[in-house]
C-alpha positions in Angstrom: -0.1 -0.1 0.1 2.9 2.2 0.9 4.4 2.1 -2.5 0.9 2.6 -4.3 0.5 6.0 -2.1 4.2 6.9 -2.8 3.5 6.5 -6.5 0.7 8.8 -6.2 2.3 11.6 -4.5 5.4 11.5 -6.7 3.5 11.3 -9.9 3.3 15.1 -10.5 6.7 15.5 -10.1 7.5 12.3 -12.7 5.4 13.9 -15.3 7.4 17.4 -14.8 3.9 19.1 -13.4 6.0 20.2 -10.2 9.1 20.5 -9.1 8.4 18.8 -5.6 5.4 16.7 -4.4 4.7 19.3 -2.1 3.9 22.0 -4.8 0.9 19.8 -6.0 -2.3 21.2 -4.5 -4.7 18.4 -5.5 -2.9 15.9 -3.1 -3.1 14.4 0.2 0.7 14.9 0.7 0.5 18.1 3.0 -1.6 15.8 5.5 1.3 13.1 5.3 3.7 15.5 6.0 1.9 16.9 9.1 1.4 13.4 10.2 5.2 12.8 10.0 5.1 10.0 7.3 6.9 12.3 5.0 9.7 15.0 5.2 8.4 18.2 3.4 11.2 17.7 0.9 10.0 14.1 0.2 10.0 13.6 -3.7 11.3 17.1 -4.4 14.5 15.8 -6.6 13.3 15.3 -10.3 16.8 14.9 -11.4 16.8 11.5 -9.6 15.5 9.5 -12.3 16.8 6.2 -10.9 13.6 6.5 -8.7 11.5 3.9 -10.2 7.8 2.6 -8.8 6.5 -0.8 -10.3 
């Protein structure tokens, strides 16, 4: 389940819509940060192309 949620949160970054997951306003990402599940900079490095979700 965690990998599915990670995929959903990272998808806007992967497709070049934003530079960081935190910048996508239509996401539960902010709630996950508030709950301590993610750090605010999670998924913020689009240059990291080796991050694959299958």
